[in-house]
Every structure is written in C-alpha cells, then in structure tokens.
N, C-alpha and C positions, 0 to 999 in steps of 0.2 A: 267427203262429210268435214274434212279437216278446213275446207274453206267456209263452211257453212258455220261451223264454230268460230271460227276466226270472226267473220262478221258479227255473231251472235254476241261476242265478247263485248262490243261496244254499243249494243243498243240501250237506248235510255227511255224510248217509247213505244210501244205497242199500240197500234190501231187495228181494232176487229171489226168487222162488218158484223152484222147480227143475224139476218134470216139467212141460214144456210151455213153457217160459222158458229155462233153460241148457240142456235137452235138448229133442228133437222133440215129449216126450210118449211115446214108446214105451217100454213096459216089457219087458225080455228077462229072462225067467225060465229058470233050466236046470232040468234034472232033479231035483236037488239042494235045489230052492228057492231059490237062489243069486239075485241080482237084479243085472242089468247095465244100464249107462246110459251113452250116448255123449254125450261133452261137446265144444265145437267150441272148438278149440285159439284161433281169433281172440277168441274171449267171454274165455278165460282172460288173454288178452295185455292185452285192453282194462280189464278189472279190476285188473290188476297196476298199468298206467298210471296208472287213476284213484285207485289207494291212494298210489301214489308222490306225487300232487298234492295229498295231504291229505283224499281223500273215502273215508270208512269204509265198507265193504260189510258186509252180512248175509245170512242165508238165514232164510227161513221157508216150511217145507213141511210139507204134511199126512202125508207118508211119512216112514218112518224107514229109513235105507240106510247100510251101512257105506261103501258107494262114494261116498255123497255128502260124509260126514265125510272120507273120504279126500282126496277133489278139493278140497273145500273149505281143508283144511289146504295142501294143495299150493298154492292160492292165496295164503295168508294170511290167510285169512278166520276169525275166531275165534268171531262172531258167530253160532251155529248153533243155529236152533231146528227141531227135526224133530218129528215125530209130534204135529204142531199141528193137531188137528182144528177149533179156533177159533183161528183166526190172530191175532185182537186180543188174545189173551194173551201171545204172544211181542212183539207190537207195543207192548205196555204196558210188557213187562221191559225192552224197547230203551231207551223213553222214559226210565223211571227211570234206569236203568242208566247211558244216556250224557247224560241231562239236555240233551235236546234237543225244540225246538218242533215239533209236525208239519209246518210250512211248512218245516223244513229237512231234511224226510225225503221222497225218492221212493221208491216201490214199484212193481217190475215184474210184471205177472201175465198170464195168459191164461186164466183159469176163473171163473166165479162165485163160487168158493169164497174168490177173493181181493179182491171187491169190499168187504167190510166194511173192510179195512184200506186199499184204495186210496182209499174214500170218506173217509179221515181226513186223507192225507197232503198234502202241498203240490204235489207232484208225480205223479199217478197216471199210470202209462205201460202200454199193453198192447202186448204183442206183434203184428206184422202178422197170424197166424192165431188171434188169439184168439176168444173166443166172442162173438158180436154183441153182446151185452149189454154185457159188459167194455168191447168198443169204444167202446160207446156213451157208458160213463161213464168214460173215460179223458181225462187231458188232451191225449194225444200217443201216437201209435203207431209203431212201430219200422218201417223200411222192409224190415227183414227178418223170417222167420219165426223162431220161439223153437227153440233149438238150433241155427240155421242164420245165428247173426251177428247175433240181436237185441241180446244183452247188450251187445256191442262197440256197436252203434248207439247204446245209452244213454250208455255209457261216453264217447263220442266225442262226442256231444250235449252232456253235462256238461260235458266237458273244453274245448270251444268257448265254452260259455256263461259260463265262469269263466276264460275268455282263456288256457287252457294247450295247447289242442290243437296249434296250429301249434309251440310250441317244444318239446312232447314229439314230435311226429313229425319235425321236422328234427332230433332228436338222433340219428337212425337214417341221415340222410346222410353 
C-alpha cells in the first residue's frame, strides 16, 4: 500500500470511466429511447472534495449521453470526452491540453476497454467489481463497487495520500 500512496501523492488529474465506475453499469432505456443512469451522491461529494483540494477530474466514456453531460457539469467537471471508442484519443488530448506527465494521472476503470489508458497512467485503479483482467492489471482496487461508492473510495484515498483527507473531513465537525 505504501507504493500506491506514493503514486497517489503525485496525482493531479483523475480520469473516470462512467458506466460501471460512476454508475453500477446498468443502462435504463425508456420507450422513447431516452437513457437513464443512477449516480451515487457519495461519489459526487468525493469528487467535489477532491477538486476543492486541487485535483482535476475528467471523464472518458465510450457512450454518449446527455445525462452524463448534465451530471458532470453539476459536479464542476468540464473535461468530458464522450463517444470515445478509442479512449487513448481522449487521453492524448488531456495530456496535451493540461501539460501533465502520465505519472500525474490516475484512471479509474472497470472493463477491458479501459486497459489501454490504464496501462499508460501513473495510477491505474479498478473498481471492486471490475472484469478480472482489469483487476489483474490495476495498481489498486476500490473497496466498493462501481456506482456504489467506488469513486468516493478513490477520492478519499487520493486526499489521504496528499495529506488533505483529515482536514477535509474535520471541516464537517
């Protein structure tokens, strides 16, 4: 765990996949074709705490959904890459735009389509219920499942590694 915390101490950007990470992976489709997703409020608050402490957040997802755009804007995330069949393209744009080294980036994924980016970042994180191949190739696994607090686990681990978690939580006492 010491190695993970050392890697986490240098993270400036966290990239989240959406389906299976910020949601439980379920896709709800209405008769009109409208797509619905459920996001966990604890994850959202963790993301806000992380951003408050200077760590940027981004989204790279293979699907395109207005509800994702709405939720991310609500969380203050403006780095949104949807419809990314090849997630390395969005990753490359983020590297160039933010002028970061891969070692300063964490990626949170759950399925094999996330592996190309996970293999390039400084800290590859898999949610607890990720595909076995993703678990095998990650540096760290969250205690909770995607859509069920996994993103909060990531945020609090990073805040702890960067010496900000206790101060952040004490602010609520």
